[in-house]
N, C-alpha and C positions, 0 to 999 in steps of 0.2 A: 256787253258792258254798256251801261247808259252813258250819255254824253257827260253828265255830272260826275259819274264815277271815273270816267276816262280823264276828265279835267283834273280831278283830285289826284289821280295816280301820276299824271304828268307833273303836277305842281309839287308833289312829294319829291319826285326825282330832281326837279330843278332846285328846290330848297336844299336837298341833301348835297347837291353839287356846290351850290353857293355857300352853304355853311362850311363845307370842307375847305373851300377857297379862303374864306374868312379866317378859319382856324390856322391854315398854313401860312397865310401872308401876314396876319395881324398877331400871331403868337397867342391866340386864345385857346385855352384848353377846356373851357366850359361849354359842353355840348348845347345845353339849354339856351345859353346866351347867344351862341353862334346861330342856332336855328331861329331864334326870335329876330336877330338882325337880318338874316337871310330872307325871312318871310316879309319883313318890312320893305326890304329893297325890291322884292319881287311883287309887292302889292298883294300878298296873300293875307287875308284877314281871318280865315277860318282855321281853327286849330286842328281840324280833321286832316288838313293837308300836311301837317308837320311830320317829318320822317322820324323813325326810331333812331336811337343813338348808333346802333350797329349799321344802319344804312349810311349815316354820315361817316362813320369810321371807315367803311369800305371805300367811299369816295375820297376820303382823306389819304388813305394808303395809295390809291390810284393817282391822285394829284401829286403827291410827293415823289412817287416813283417816276412820274413824267417830267415834273418841273424842278424838283429839288433832290435828285437822287444822291449826289455826292455830299452836299451840305447836310442833308437830313441824316444820312447814315452815320456820318462823322459825329453829329450832335448826339444821336442816340447812343453810340458806342461810348462817348465821353461821359454821358450821364450814367450809363450802366456801370462803367468803371468806378465812378464816384460812389454809386449806390453800393457796389460790392465792397468798397473800402469801408463805408459806413457800417455795413452789415457785419463785417469782421470786427470792427471796433465795438459794436454793441452785441457781440455774439452771445453773451450770457443771457440776453433778453429774448432769445429765439426770434430773430428778425425775419421778416418776409417782405419782398418787394412787390408792390402792386401799382395800379394806376397807369398813366400815359407812358412812363418810361419803360415799363414792362411791355405794354402793348405795342410800343414803337410808334406812337402817335404824338409824342411830346414835342411841343413847340419851343421857341427860343427862351421863354420865361417859365417853363414847366418846373414844377416841384418834383423832387424825388420823394416818393411816398413809401414809407416803411411802416409795417405793423409790428409792434413789439408785444411780447407776452411775459412780462416779469412776474416774480412771485408777488410783489406788491407794486402798484403804480408809482409809489413814492421812490422806489429804487432808481427809476430812470432820472427823476429830478435830482436826486442826490448824486448820481453818476455825472450828470452834466455840470453840476456845481463844482464837484471835485476836479473835473477836467478844466474848469475855468471857461466853459463855453457859454456865450451869451445866447439867450433864447427868450421867446415870448410864448404864452400859452393861450389856449382856447378850448372850448368844449365842443363835442360833436356826438352824434348818435349813429350807431350801426345796428343792423337787424339780422337776426337768424330766425326764420320762421315767423312766429307771432311776437317774438320777444325783442324788445329794444335794449341795446347795450349803451350805457354812458361811456364815453371815451374821452380821456384827457389827450390833448394834442400839443406837442412841443414844436415850435417853429424856429429853425436856426439855419445856418449856412454851413455847407460842407464842401470843401474843395471848390469854393466859388459858386456853388449851386444851392438854391433853396432846398432845404430838407424838412420834410414834415414827418414827425414821429407820432403815430397814433398808438396809444398805450391801452392795451386790453387786459382783462383779468387772465391769469395763466390758464384757467379752465376753458377759455374761449378759443384756444389755439386749434382745437379739433372741429370747431364749428364752421359752417359755410356762411360767411358774412356778406351782407349786402349794404349798400348805401341808403336804400329805402326799403320799406316793407314789400313793395311790389316790384322792386328792381331785380336785376340779375346778380348772381353770385359774383363777388369780386375775385378775379383771377389773382393768384399770387405764387411766387416761387421763393425757395430758400437760397442761401448763398451758393451751395454746390450747383444747383440748377442754373443760377445766373452765371456762374463761372463757366459752365458748359456752353451756355448761349454765347458768351463772349468769344470763347475759343472757336466755335462753329462759324461765327460771323467775321472772324479775323481774316484779312486779305492774305 
């Protein structure tokens, strides 16, 4: 291995560790933001040294296991219980949990991310209005293969935690969805799987 390649490998590892520390201590759940902050702090200017998200995620799990074992496990359990309650409330829209709460990397300010697959996107908005739940909306895109999917996103609070409902076409439920065209497939679980995870992790 050349000196330059060795330097880049070492820098990737240092950035991954620093990004994980930033995410754990500052409550940041955005990998790209954490990596940029870590690179700046370490004086890394070349983007070739930036680690992949899964490298940071591995460091994040290790950091929390070492420095925040009790606090973090309790936070994840509480967020997953709130997620399960929301999934049961929105059962008719075929909900799935995804994101940091599922992965176990969620920080103090993390959103619970649910994917919903109603017959029509308007059904979710009508349901929220009928329940008297305050919400805001935004648009997003998700990908499967070469195809981009327009997604309506509802932002609200559930049991004191921020909840993000991404609303897809019902036909998209069987697709492997990604946040970017080149990204990894988003992991997700249904309510029964989440309930099993909570039972397994209970003391």
